[in-house]
N, CA, C and O atoms as a GROMACS GRO file, in nm:
protein
  552
    1UNK      N    1  -1.012   0.235   2.636
    1UNK     CA    2  -0.946   0.118   2.680
    1UNK      C    3  -0.880   0.041   2.568
    1UNK      O    4  -0.839  -0.074   2.585
    2UNK      N    5  -0.870   0.107   2.454
    2UNK     CA    6  -0.811   0.040   2.338
    2UNK      C    7  -0.665   0.083   2.321
    2UNK      O    8  -0.608   0.071   2.213
    3UNK      N    9  -0.604   0.133   2.432
    3UNK     CA   10  -0.465   0.166   2.432
    3UNK      C   11  -0.380   0.046   2.390
    3UNK      O   12  -0.400  -0.065   2.440
    4UNK      N   13  -0.287   0.066   2.300
    4UNK     CA   14  -0.198  -0.042   2.253
    4UNK      C   15  -0.259  -0.111   2.136
    4UNK      O   16  -0.203  -0.210   2.090
    5UNK      N   17  -0.371  -0.065   2.083
    5UNK     CA   18  -0.435  -0.123   1.971
    5UNK      C   19  -0.474  -0.018   1.868
    5UNK      O   20  -0.506   0.096   1.903
    6UNK      N   21  -0.472  -0.058   1.742
    6UNK     CA   22  -0.511   0.036   1.638
    6UNK      C   23  -0.626  -0.029   1.558
    6UNK      O   24  -0.619  -0.147   1.522
    7UNK      N   25  -0.727   0.047   1.532
    7UNK     CA   26  -0.841  -0.002   1.451
    7UNK      C   27  -0.823   0.058   1.315
    7UNK      O   28  -0.814   0.180   1.302
    8UNK      N   29  -0.817  -0.023   1.215
    8UNK     CA   30  -0.786   0.028   1.083
    8UNK      C   31  -0.877  -0.044   0.973
    8UNK      O   32  -0.901  -0.165   0.979
    9UNK      N   33  -0.922   0.034   0.880
    9UNK     CA   34  -0.989  -0.022   0.762
    9UNK      C   35  -0.879  -0.067   0.667
    9UNK      O   36  -0.782   0.006   0.643
   10UNK      N   37  -0.893  -0.186   0.615
   10UNK     CA   38  -0.788  -0.242   0.526
   10UNK      C   39  -0.848  -0.298   0.397
   10UNK      O   40  -0.966  -0.332   0.391
   11UNK      N   41  -0.764  -0.305   0.296
   11UNK     CA   42  -0.800  -0.366   0.167
   11UNK      C   43  -0.741  -0.508   0.155
   11UNK      O   44  -0.779  -0.584   0.067
   12UNK      N   45  -0.647  -0.540   0.246
   12UNK     CA   46  -0.579  -0.672   0.245
   12UNK      C   47  -0.525  -0.692   0.386
   12UNK      O   48  -0.497  -0.597   0.459
   13UNK      N   49  -0.511  -0.825   0.421
   13UNK     CA   50  -0.450  -0.862   0.548
   13UNK      C   51  -0.402  -1.005   0.536
   13UNK      O   52  -0.462  -1.082   0.460
   14UNK      N   53  -0.295  -1.044   0.606
   14UNK     CA   54  -0.244  -1.183   0.597
   14UNK      C   55  -0.356  -1.290   0.628
   14UNK      O   56  -0.423  -1.288   0.731
   15UNK      N   57  -0.369  -1.383   0.530
   15UNK     CA   58  -0.476  -1.482   0.542
   15UNK      C   59  -0.470  -1.563   0.671
   15UNK      O   60  -0.575  -1.595   0.727
   16UNK      N   61  -0.353  -1.597   0.719
   16UNK     CA   62  -0.345  -1.680   0.835
   16UNK      C   63  -0.409  -1.612   0.960
   16UNK      O   64  -0.468  -1.680   1.045
   17UNK      N   65  -0.395  -1.481   0.970
   17UNK     CA   66  -0.454  -1.407   1.081
   17UNK      C   67  -0.606  -1.399   1.063
   17UNK      O   68  -0.678  -1.410   1.162
   18UNK      N   69  -0.656  -1.381   0.944
   18UNK     CA   70  -0.801  -1.377   0.919
   18UNK      C   71  -0.866  -1.514   0.951
   18UNK      O   72  -0.973  -1.522   1.012
   19UNK      N   73  -0.797  -1.620   0.907
   19UNK     CA   74  -0.847  -1.755   0.936
   19UNK      C   75  -0.856  -1.777   1.086
   19UNK      O   76  -0.955  -1.832   1.134
   20UNK      N   77  -0.751  -1.734   1.163
   20UNK     CA   78  -0.752  -1.743   1.304
   20UNK      C   79  -0.875  -1.677   1.370
   20UNK      O   80  -0.934  -1.730   1.464
   21UNK      N   81  -0.910  -1.562   1.318
   21UNK     CA   82  -1.025  -1.483   1.370
   21UNK      C   83  -1.154  -1.554   1.331
   21UNK      O   84  -1.244  -1.566   1.414
   22UNK      N   85  -1.165  -1.602   1.210
   22UNK     CA   86  -1.284  -1.682   1.171
   22UNK      C   87  -1.299  -1.807   1.255
   22UNK      O   88  -1.410  -1.842   1.295
   23UNK      N   89  -1.190  -1.872   1.282
   23UNK     CA   90  -1.197  -1.987   1.374
   23UNK      C   91  -1.242  -1.951   1.512
   23UNK      O   92  -1.322  -2.023   1.571
   24UNK      N   93  -1.191  -1.840   1.566
   24UNK     CA   94  -1.231  -1.792   1.697
   24UNK      C   95  -1.379  -1.760   1.701
   24UNK      O   96  -1.441  -1.772   1.807
   25UNK      N   97  -1.437  -1.721   1.590
   25UNK     CA   98  -1.579  -1.696   1.584
   25UNK      C   99  -1.663  -1.821   1.560
   25UNK      O  100  -1.786  -1.817   1.562
   26UNK      N  101  -1.592  -1.932   1.535
   26UNK     CA  102  -1.666  -2.058   1.508
   26UNK      C  103  -1.722  -2.062   1.365
   26UNK      O  104  -1.816  -2.136   1.337
   27UNK      N  105  -1.663  -1.983   1.276
   27UNK     CA  106  -1.715  -1.969   1.139
   27UNK      C  107  -1.624  -2.029   1.034
   27UNK      O  108  -1.648  -2.007   0.916
   28UNK      N  109  -1.523  -2.102   1.070
   28UNK     CA  110  -1.428  -2.157   0.976
   28UNK      C  111  -1.422  -2.307   0.990
   28UNK      O  112  -1.400  -2.357   1.100
   29UNK      N  113  -1.441  -2.381   0.882
   29UNK     CA  114  -1.429  -2.526   0.880
   29UNK      C  115  -1.296  -2.557   0.818
   29UNK      O  116  -1.243  -2.480   0.738
   30UNK      N  117  -1.241  -2.677   0.857
   30UNK     CA  118  -1.115  -2.720   0.803
   30UNK      C  119  -1.122  -2.748   0.652
   30UNK      O  120  -1.020  -2.753   0.583
   31UNK      N  121  -1.240  -2.765   0.606
   31UNK     CA  122  -1.259  -2.788   0.455
   31UNK      C  123  -1.250  -2.654   0.376
   31UNK      O  124  -1.236  -2.657   0.254
   32UNK      N  125  -1.257  -2.538   0.445
   32UNK     CA  126  -1.246  -2.415   0.371
   32UNK      C  127  -1.109  -2.387   0.322
   32UNK      O  128  -1.012  -2.436   0.379
   33UNK      N  129  -1.098  -2.308   0.216
   33UNK     CA  130  -0.973  -2.265   0.158
   33UNK      C  131  -0.956  -2.114   0.189
   33UNK      O  132  -1.052  -2.037   0.187
   34UNK      N  133  -0.833  -2.077   0.217
   34UNK     CA  134  -0.810  -1.934   0.246
   34UNK      C  135  -0.786  -1.853   0.114
   34UNK      O  136  -0.759  -1.733   0.118
   35UNK      N  137  -0.796  -1.920   0.003
   35UNK     CA  138  -0.770  -1.853  -0.124
   35UNK      C  139  -0.868  -1.739  -0.154
   35UNK      O  140  -0.830  -1.645  -0.223
   36UNK      N  141  -0.985  -1.745  -0.108
   36UNK     CA  142  -1.080  -1.643  -0.139
   36UNK      C  143  -1.083  -1.527  -0.041
   36UNK      O  144  -1.163  -1.435  -0.058
   37UNK      N  145  -0.999  -1.530   0.060
   37UNK     CA  146  -1.000  -1.424   0.160
   37UNK      C  147  -0.966  -1.285   0.106
   37UNK      O  148  -1.024  -1.186   0.149
   38UNK      N  149  -0.872  -1.278   0.012
   38UNK     CA  150  -0.842  -1.148  -0.046
   38UNK      C  151  -0.966  -1.083  -0.114
   38UNK      O  152  -0.993  -0.964  -0.102
   39UNK      N  153  -1.039  -1.170  -0.185
   39UNK     CA  154  -1.159  -1.122  -0.249
   39UNK      C  155  -1.266  -1.082  -0.147
   39UNK      O  156  -1.340  -0.986  -0.166
   40UNK      N  157  -1.274  -1.159  -0.040
   40UNK     CA  158  -1.369  -1.136   0.068
   40UNK      C  159  -1.342  -0.994   0.129
   40UNK      O  160  -1.434  -0.915   0.153
   41UNK      N  161  -1.216  -0.967   0.150
   41UNK     CA  162  -1.179  -0.835   0.214
   41UNK      C  163  -1.206  -0.726   0.112
   41UNK      O  164  -1.276  -0.630   0.144
   42UNK      N  165  -1.156  -0.736  -0.005
   42UNK     CA  166  -1.171  -0.632  -0.107
   42UNK      C  167  -1.318  -0.613  -0.147
   42UNK      O  168  -1.360  -0.501  -0.177
   43UNK      N  169  -1.393  -0.719  -0.148
   43UNK     CA  170  -1.536  -0.717  -0.187
   43UNK      C  171  -1.624  -0.662  -0.078
   43UNK      O  172  -1.741  -0.634  -0.103
   44UNK      N  173  -1.570  -0.645   0.041
   44UNK     CA  174  -1.651  -0.582   0.145
   44UNK      C  175  -1.659  -0.430   0.129
   44UNK      O  176  -1.567  -0.365   0.078
   45UNK      N  177  -1.770  -0.375   0.172
   45UNK     CA  178  -1.779  -0.226   0.171
   45UNK      C  179  -1.676  -0.165   0.261
   45UNK      O  180  -1.620  -0.059   0.233
   46UNK      N  181  -1.653  -0.234   0.369
   46UNK     CA  182  -1.545  -0.190   0.463
   46UNK      C  183  -1.502  -0.315   0.543
   46UNK      O  184  -1.586  -0.396   0.580
   47UNK      N  185  -1.376  -0.329   0.568
   47UNK     CA  186  -1.321  -0.439   0.643
   47UNK      C  187  -1.231  -0.380   0.748
   47UNK      O  188  -1.132  -0.316   0.712
   48UNK      N  189  -1.258  -0.396   0.877
   48UNK     CA  190  -1.178  -0.340   0.986
   48UNK      C  191  -1.108  -0.446   1.064
   48UNK      O  192  -1.164  -0.553   1.090
   49UNK      N  193  -0.984  -0.418   1.103
   49UNK     CA  194  -0.908  -0.503   1.192
   49UNK      C  195  -0.862  -0.426   1.313
   49UNK      O  196  -0.830  -0.307   1.305
   50UNK      N  197  -0.860  -0.496   1.429
   50UNK     CA  198  -0.802  -0.445   1.550
   50UNK      C  199  -0.663  -0.499   1.554
   50UNK      O  200  -0.646  -0.621   1.552
   51UNK      N  201  -0.564  -0.414   1.560
   51UNK     CA  202  -0.422  -0.458   1.552
   51UNK      C  203  -0.353  -0.434   1.685
   51UNK      O  204  -0.354  -0.323   1.738
   52UNK      N  205  -0.294  -0.537   1.738
   52UNK     CA  206  -0.206  -0.525   1.855
   52UNK      C  207  -0.083  -0.453   1.819
   52UNK      O  208   0.000  -0.507   1.747
   53UNK      N  209  -0.068  -0.332   1.866
   53UNK     CA  210   0.046  -0.240   1.829
   53UNK      C  211   0.184  -0.300   1.860
   53UNK      O  212   0.283  -0.268   1.792
   54UNK      N  213   0.191  -0.387   1.962
   54UNK     CA  214   0.323  -0.447   1.996
   54UNK      C  215   0.360  -0.554   1.904
   54UNK      O  216   0.480  -0.579   1.888
   55UNK      N  217   0.269  -0.623   1.840
   55UNK     CA  218   0.304  -0.733   1.753
   55UNK      C  219   0.264  -0.718   1.606
   55UNK      O  220   0.312  -0.792   1.520
   56UNK      N  221   0.176  -0.621   1.577
   56UNK     CA  222   0.123  -0.604   1.442
   56UNK      C  223   0.022  -0.708   1.397
   56UNK      O  224  -0.018  -0.713   1.281
   57UNK      N  225  -0.021  -0.793   1.493
   57UNK     CA  226  -0.114  -0.901   1.472
   57UNK      C  227  -0.257  -0.853   1.483
   57UNK      O  228  -0.289  -0.773   1.571
   58UNK      N  229  -0.345  -0.899   1.394
   58UNK     CA  230  -0.488  -0.873   1.399
   58UNK      C  231  -0.547  -0.955   1.507
   58UNK      O  232  -0.536  -1.078   1.504
   59UNK      N  233  -0.614  -0.891   1.608
   59UNK     CA  234  -0.675  -0.963   1.719
   59UNK      C  235  -0.825  -0.951   1.720
   59UNK      O  236  -0.892  -1.004   1.808
   60UNK      N  237  -0.876  -0.880   1.620
   60UNK     CA  238  -1.019  -0.866   1.604
   60UNK      C  239  -1.052  -0.818   1.461
   60UNK      O  240  -0.965  -0.768   1.390
   61UNK      N  241  -1.178  -0.835   1.419
   61UNK     CA  242  -1.214  -0.787   1.283
   61UNK      C  243  -1.363  -0.773   1.276
   61UNK      O  244  -1.436  -0.819   1.364
   62UNK      N  245  -1.407  -0.710   1.171
   62UNK     CA  246  -1.547  -0.697   1.141
   62UNK      C  247  -1.559  -0.638   0.997
   62UNK      O  248  -1.465  -0.577   0.946
   63UNK      N  249  -1.674  -0.657   0.936
   63UNK     CA  250  -1.687  -0.605   0.800
   63UNK      C  251  -1.831  -0.554   0.776
   63UNK      O  252  -1.928  -0.598   0.838
   64UNK      N  253  -1.839  -0.461   0.684
   64UNK     CA  254  -1.970  -0.406   0.639
   64UNK      C  255  -1.990  -0.454   0.496
   64UNK      O  256  -1.898  -0.452   0.413
   65UNK      N  257  -2.111  -0.496   0.471
   65UNK     CA  258  -2.154  -0.537   0.334
   65UNK      C  259  -2.255  -0.438   0.288
   65UNK      O  260  -2.352  -0.414   0.360
   66UNK      N  261  -2.239  -0.377   0.171
   66UNK     CA  262  -2.336  -0.276   0.127
   66UNK      C  263  -2.322  -0.255  -0.026
   66UNK      O  264  -2.219  -0.286  -0.085
   67UNK      N  265  -2.428  -0.201  -0.087
   67UNK     CA  266  -2.423  -0.152  -0.222
   67UNK      C  267  -2.366  -0.010  -0.228
   67UNK      O  268  -2.338   0.043  -0.335
   68UNK      N  269  -2.350   0.051  -0.110
   68UNK     CA  270  -2.295   0.186  -0.105
   68UNK      C  271  -2.398   0.292  -0.129
   68UNK      O  272  -2.363   0.410  -0.139
   69UNK      N  273  -2.526   0.254  -0.139
   69UNK     CA  274  -2.631   0.350  -0.170
   69UNK      C  275  -2.740   0.360  -0.063
   69UNK      O  276  -2.774   0.467  -0.013
   70UNK      N  277  -2.793   0.241  -0.029
   70UNK     CA  278  -2.911   0.245   0.054
   70UNK      C  279  -2.894   0.201   0.198
   70UNK      O  280  -2.949   0.264   0.289
   71UNK      N  281  -2.819   0.095   0.222
   71UNK     CA  282  -2.800   0.046   0.355
   71UNK      C  283  -2.680  -0.043   0.365
   71UNK      O  284  -2.610  -0.065   0.266
   72UNK      N  285  -2.655  -0.094   0.484
   72UNK     CA  286  -2.538  -0.186   0.503
   72UNK      C  287  -2.569  -0.288   0.612
   72UNK      O  288  -2.658  -0.268   0.695
   73UNK      N  289  -2.496  -0.395   0.611
   73UNK     CA  290  -2.506  -0.500   0.716
   73UNK      C  291  -2.367  -0.522   0.768
   73UNK      O  292  -2.271  -0.534   0.692
   74UNK      N  293  -2.358  -0.528   0.902
   74UNK     CA  294  -2.233  -0.565   0.968
   74UNK      C  295  -2.232  -0.714   0.988
   74UNK      O  296  -2.336  -0.772   1.017
   75UNK      N  297  -2.119  -0.778   0.975
   75UNK     CA  298  -2.101  -0.919   1.002
   75UNK      C  299  -1.960  -0.951   1.030
   75UNK      O  300  -1.869  -0.870   1.012
   76UNK      N  301  -1.943  -1.072   1.076
   76UNK     CA  302  -1.809  -1.132   1.107
   76UNK      C  303  -1.737  -1.046   1.211
   76UNK      O  304  -1.616  -1.025   1.201
   77UNK      N  305  -1.811  -0.996   1.311
   77UNK     CA  306  -1.752  -0.916   1.421
   77UNK      C  307  -1.696  -1.020   1.522
   77UNK      O  308  -1.771  -1.099   1.578
   78UNK      N  309  -1.568  -1.017   1.542
   78UNK     CA  310  -1.506  -1.108   1.641
   78UNK      C  311  -1.378  -1.047   1.695
   78UNK      O  312  -1.305  -0.975   1.627
   79UNK      N  313  -1.354  -1.081   1.822
   79UNK     CA  314  -1.227  -1.040   1.893
   79UNK      C  315  -1.179  -1.172   1.959
   79UNK      O  316  -1.256  -1.246   2.020
   80UNK      N  317  -1.047  -1.198   1.944
   80UNK     CA  318  -0.993  -1.319   2.008
   80UNK      C  319  -1.018  -1.317   2.156
   80UNK      O  320  -1.009  -1.212   2.219
   81UNK      N  321  -1.050  -1.432   2.212
   81UNK     CA  322  -1.089  -1.440   2.356
   81UNK      C  323  -0.991  -1.371   2.448
   81UNK      O  324  -1.035  -1.306   2.543
   82UNK      N  325  -0.865  -1.380   2.426
   82UNK     CA  326  -0.771  -1.326   2.526
   82UNK      C  327  -0.759  -1.172   2.511
   82UNK      O  328  -0.687  -1.110   2.588
   83UNK      N  329  -0.829  -1.111   2.413
   83UNK     CA  330  -0.829  -0.968   2.400
   83UNK      C  331  -0.967  -0.905   2.423
   83UNK      O  332  -0.987  -0.786   2.403
   84UNK      N  333  -1.059  -0.987   2.466
   84UNK     CA  334  -1.199  -0.933   2.493
   84UNK      C  335  -1.194  -0.852   2.622
   84UNK      O  336  -1.102  -0.865   2.702
   85UNK      N  337  -1.294  -0.770   2.639
   85UNK     CA  338  -1.306  -0.682   2.756
   85UNK      C  339  -1.222  -0.554   2.747
   85UNK      O  340  -1.202  -0.487   2.848
   86UNK      N  341  -1.171  -0.520   2.628
   86UNK     CA  342  -1.083  -0.403   2.609
   86UNK      C  343  -1.150  -0.305   2.516
   86UNK      O  344  -1.085  -0.213   2.466
   87UNK      N  345  -1.283  -0.322   2.490
   87UNK     CA  346  -1.363  -0.234   2.399
   87UNK      C  347  -1.319  -0.242   2.254
   87UNK      O  348  -1.351  -0.152   2.176
   88UNK      N  349  -1.246  -0.347   2.215
   88UNK     CA  350  -1.207  -0.362   2.078
   88UNK      C  351  -1.327  -0.388   1.983
   88UNK      O  352  -1.335  -0.334   1.873
   89UNK      N  353  -1.416  -0.471   2.030
   89UNK     CA  354  -1.539  -0.497   1.945
   89UNK      C  355  -1.614  -0.368   1.928
   89UNK      O  356  -1.657  -0.337   1.817
   90UNK      N  357  -1.632  -0.295   2.026
   90UNK     CA  358  -1.700  -0.161   2.016
   90UNK      C  359  -1.625  -0.070   1.920
   90UNK      O  360  -1.687  -0.007   1.834
   91UNK      N  361  -1.496  -0.062   1.931
   91UNK     CA  362  -1.417   0.019   1.842
   91UNK      C  363  -1.426  -0.022   1.701
   91UNK      O  364  -1.432   0.062   1.611
   92UNK      N  365  -1.427  -0.154   1.677
   92UNK     CA  366  -1.444  -0.204   1.538
   92UNK      C  367  -1.580  -0.164   1.484
   92UNK      O  368  -1.588  -0.118   1.370
   93UNK      N  369  -1.684  -0.181   1.561
   93UNK     CA  370  -1.816  -0.145   1.516
   93UNK      C  371  -1.825   0.006   1.493
   93UNK      O  372  -1.880   0.046   1.391
   94UNK      N  373  -1.776   0.087   1.578
   94UNK     CA  374  -1.782   0.229   1.565
   94UNK      C  375  -1.703   0.277   1.436
   94UNK      O  376  -1.745   0.368   1.365
   95UNK      N  377  -1.594   0.213   1.411
   95UNK     CA  378  -1.515   0.245   1.287
   95UNK      C  379  -1.602   0.209   1.164
   95UNK      O  380  -1.613   0.289   1.072
   96UNK      N  381  -1.663   0.094   1.162
   96UNK     CA  382  -1.746   0.056   1.050
   96UNK      C  383  -1.866   0.147   1.036
   96UNK      O  384  -1.900   0.188   0.925
   97UNK      N  385  -1.932   0.181   1.147
   97UNK     CA  386  -2.043   0.272   1.143
   97UNK      C  387  -2.006   0.413   1.089
   97UNK      O  388  -2.079   0.473   1.011
   98UNK      N  389  -1.894   0.460   1.133
   98UNK     CA  390  -1.845   0.590   1.088
   98UNK      C  391  -1.821   0.589   0.935
   98UNK      O  392  -1.855   0.684   0.865
   99UNK      N  393  -1.762   0.480   0.887
   99UNK     CA  394  -1.739   0.465   0.743
   99UNK      C  395  -1.873   0.468   0.668
   99UNK      O  396  -1.888   0.537   0.567
  100UNK      N  397  -1.969   0.392   0.720
  100UNK     CA  398  -2.104   0.388   0.656
  100UNK      C  399  -2.166   0.527   0.654
  100UNK      O  400  -2.213   0.572   0.550
  101UNK      N  401  -2.165   0.596   0.770
  101UNK     CA  402  -2.223   0.730   0.779
  101UNK      C  403  -2.152   0.821   0.688
  101UNK      O  404  -2.217   0.903   0.624
  102UNK      N  405  -2.021   0.814   0.674
  102UNK     CA  406  -1.948   0.910   0.591
  102UNK      C  407  -1.977   0.889   0.443
  102UNK      O  408  -1.943   0.974   0.360
  103UNK      N  409  -2.038   0.778   0.410
  103UNK     CA  410  -2.077   0.750   0.271
  103UNK      C  411  -2.229   0.774   0.249
  103UNK      O  412  -2.284   0.742   0.144
  104UNK      N  413  -2.293   0.830   0.352
  104UNK     CA  414  -2.435   0.863   0.342
  104UNK      C  415  -2.531   0.752   0.374
  104UNK      O  416  -2.652   0.765   0.353
  105UNK      N  417  -2.479   0.640   0.426
  105UNK     CA  418  -2.569   0.532   0.466
  105UNK      C  419  -2.623   0.557   0.608
  105UNK      O  420  -2.544   0.576   0.700
  106UNK      N  421  -2.753   0.558   0.627
  106UNK     CA  422  -2.811   0.588   0.755
  106UNK      C  423  -2.875   0.464   0.824
  106UNK      O  424  -2.910   0.470   0.941
  107UNK      N  425  -2.890   0.354   0.751
  107UNK     CA  426  -2.949   0.234   0.799
  107UNK      C  427  -2.848   0.122   0.796
  107UNK      O  428  -2.806   0.080   0.688
  108UNK      N  429  -2.807   0.070   0.912
  108UNK     CA  430  -2.708  -0.036   0.921
  108UNK      C  431  -2.766  -0.145   1.013
  108UNK      O  432  -2.797  -0.120   1.130
  109UNK      N  433  -2.779  -0.265   0.957
  109UNK     CA  434  -2.827  -0.375   1.034
  109UNK      C  435  -2.719  -0.480   1.065
  109UNK      O  436  -2.608  -0.472   1.012
  110UNK      N  437  -2.749  -0.575   1.148
  110UNK     CA  438  -2.665  -0.684   1.177
  110UNK      C  439  -2.746  -0.803   1.231
  110UNK      O  440  -2.853  -0.786   1.289
  111UNK      N  441  -2.691  -0.922   1.211
  111UNK     CA  442  -2.751  -1.042   1.271
  111UNK      C  443  -2.657  -1.077   1.384
  111UNK      O  444  -2.541  -1.113   1.362
  112UNK      N  445  -2.709  -1.066   1.505
  112UNK     CA  446  -2.625  -1.089   1.622
  112UNK      C  447  -2.634  -1.231   1.672
  112UNK      O  448  -2.737  -1.296   1.655
  113UNK      N  449  -2.530  -1.280   1.731
  113UNK     CA  450  -2.530  -1.412   1.794
  113UNK      C  451  -2.626  -1.406   1.911
  113UNK      O  452  -2.645  -1.299   1.969
  114UNK      N  453  -2.690  -1.524   1.950
  114UNK     CA  454  -2.779  -1.522   2.067
  114UNK      C  455  -2.698  -1.475   2.190
  114UNK      O  456  -2.583  -1.511   2.212
  115UNK      N  457  -2.768  -1.394   2.267
  115UNK     CA  458  -2.704  -1.350   2.398
  115UNK      C  459  -2.619  -1.225   2.383
  115UNK      O  460  -2.563  -1.178   2.483
  116UNK      N  461  -2.606  -1.169   2.265
  116UNK     CA  462  -2.515  -1.051   2.248
  116UNK      C  463  -2.593  -0.919   2.240
  116UNK      O  464  -2.533  -0.813   2.224
  117UNK      N  465  -2.726  -0.925   2.250
  117UNK     CA  466  -2.807  -0.803   2.238
  117UNK      C  467  -2.755  -0.691   2.330
  117UNK      O  468  -2.746  -0.576   2.289
  118UNK      N  469  -2.720  -0.729   2.454
  118UNK     CA  470  -2.674  -0.624   2.550
  118UNK      C  471  -2.549  -0.555   2.504
  118UNK      O  472  -2.524  -0.441   2.542
  119UNK      N  473  -2.469  -0.621   2.422
  119UNK     CA  474  -2.347  -0.565   2.368
  119UNK      C  475  -2.380  -0.452   2.266
  119UNK      O  476  -2.320  -0.345   2.265
  120UNK      N  477  -2.481  -0.487   2.178
  120UNK     CA  478  -2.509  -0.395   2.066
  120UNK      C  479  -2.608  -0.282   2.100
  120UNK      O  480  -2.600  -0.175   2.040
  121UNK      N  481  -2.699  -0.303   2.190
  121UNK     CA  482  -2.795  -0.201   2.220
  121UNK      C  483  -2.735  -0.063   2.266
  121UNK      O  484  -2.786   0.041   2.225
  122UNK      N  485  -2.633  -0.062   2.348
  122UNK     CA  486  -2.576   0.061   2.391
  122UNK      C  487  -2.513   0.146   2.276
  122UNK      O  488  -2.488   0.265   2.291
  123UNK      N  489  -2.489   0.080   2.165
  123UNK     CA  490  -2.433   0.148   2.046
  123UNK      C  491  -2.546   0.196   1.951
  123UNK      O  492  -2.519   0.246   1.842
  124UNK      N  493  -2.670   0.179   1.994
  124UNK     CA  494  -2.782   0.229   1.914
  124UNK      C  495  -2.852   0.126   1.833
  124UNK      O  496  -2.944   0.161   1.760
  125UNK      N  497  -2.814   0.001   1.839
  125UNK     CA  498  -2.885  -0.103   1.766
  125UNK      C  499  -3.010  -0.143   1.841
  125UNK      O  500  -3.012  -0.145   1.964
  126UNK      N  501  -3.111  -0.176   1.768
  126UNK     CA  502  -3.235  -0.225   1.828
  126UNK      C  503  -3.288  -0.347   1.749
  126UNK      O  504  -3.259  -0.365   1.630
  127UNK      N  505  -3.364  -0.430   1.820
  127UNK     CA  506  -3.413  -0.555   1.755
  127UNK      C  507  -3.513  -0.514   1.650
  127UNK      O  508  -3.590  -0.419   1.666
  128UNK      N  509  -3.510  -0.590   1.538
  128UNK     CA  510  -3.602  -0.575   1.426
  128UNK      C  511  -3.711  -0.680   1.443
  128UNK      O  512  -3.687  -0.788   1.496
  129UNK      N  513  -3.831  -0.648   1.397
  129UNK     CA  514  -3.942  -0.753   1.398
  129UNK      C  515  -3.914  -0.847   1.281
  129UNK      O  516  -3.840  -0.815   1.188
  130UNK      N  517  -3.973  -0.962   1.290
  130UNK     CA  518  -3.958  -1.060   1.184
  130UNK      C  519  -3.869  -1.175   1.220
  130UNK      O  520  -3.820  -1.184   1.333
  131UNK      N  521  -3.847  -1.261   1.127
  131UNK     CA  522  -3.769  -1.383   1.150
  131UNK      C  523  -3.648  -1.378   1.050
  131UNK      O  524  -3.666  -1.369   0.929
  132UNK      N  525  -3.526  -1.383   1.106
  132UNK     CA  526  -3.411  -1.402   1.018
  132UNK      C  527  -3.425  -1.529   0.940
  132UNK      O  528  -3.472  -1.630   0.992
  133UNK      N  529  -3.385  -1.525   0.816
  133UNK     CA  530  -3.391  -1.644   0.729
  133UNK      C  531  -3.263  -1.654   0.651
  133UNK      O  532  -3.192  -1.555   0.633
  134UNK      N  533  -3.233  -1.776   0.604
  134UNK     CA  534  -3.113  -1.798   0.528
  134UNK      C  535  -3.141  -1.904   0.423
  134UNK      O  536  -3.221  -1.994   0.446
  135UNK      N  537  -3.075  -1.894   0.308
  135UNK     CA  538  -3.079  -1.992   0.202
  135UNK      C  539  -2.938  -2.048   0.191
  135UNK      O  540  -2.843  -1.970   0.177
  136UNK      N  541  -2.922  -2.178   0.196
  136UNK     CA  542  -2.788  -2.239   0.180
  136UNK      C  543  -2.792  -2.332   0.059
  136UNK      O  544  -2.879  -2.418   0.048
  137UNK      N  545  -2.696  -2.311  -0.032
  137UNK     CA  546  -2.689  -2.402  -0.149
  137UNK      C  547  -2.597  -2.519  -0.109
  137UNK      O  548  -2.505  -2.504  -0.029
  138UNK      N  549  -2.626  -2.632  -0.166
  138UNK     CA  550  -2.546  -2.752  -0.135
  138UNK      C  551  -2.426  -2.763  -0.227
  138UNK      O  552  -2.348  -2.858  -0.216
   0.00000   0.00000   0.00000
């Protein structure tokens, strides 16, 4: 159902489109600067975008973070609301997983938003025991 869309691993993408996607995910504050986005994309183990073939616009994204040796974590998986229900999120994740597997990584984790477990489980993800934790510097 991803007809009309291309899922591509990229090393760069226009900052305004990436900011739009981060905003759609609720992860972008007006105080943030887009200056670091090139480094964010290049510094990721893999950065995937779902591209609307008719406009060339990124309508979804996701990235893998890894040392390239032992494991990886997926994060920042988002599809713009008006493009949901077309399997783009699944295609982004499958592209990232294939990249990880092709590099010999067999363990890939993610921290899912509440209520999204049903989306990830059919792709082979399972809940981990323990408590997710975070450290935030001021």
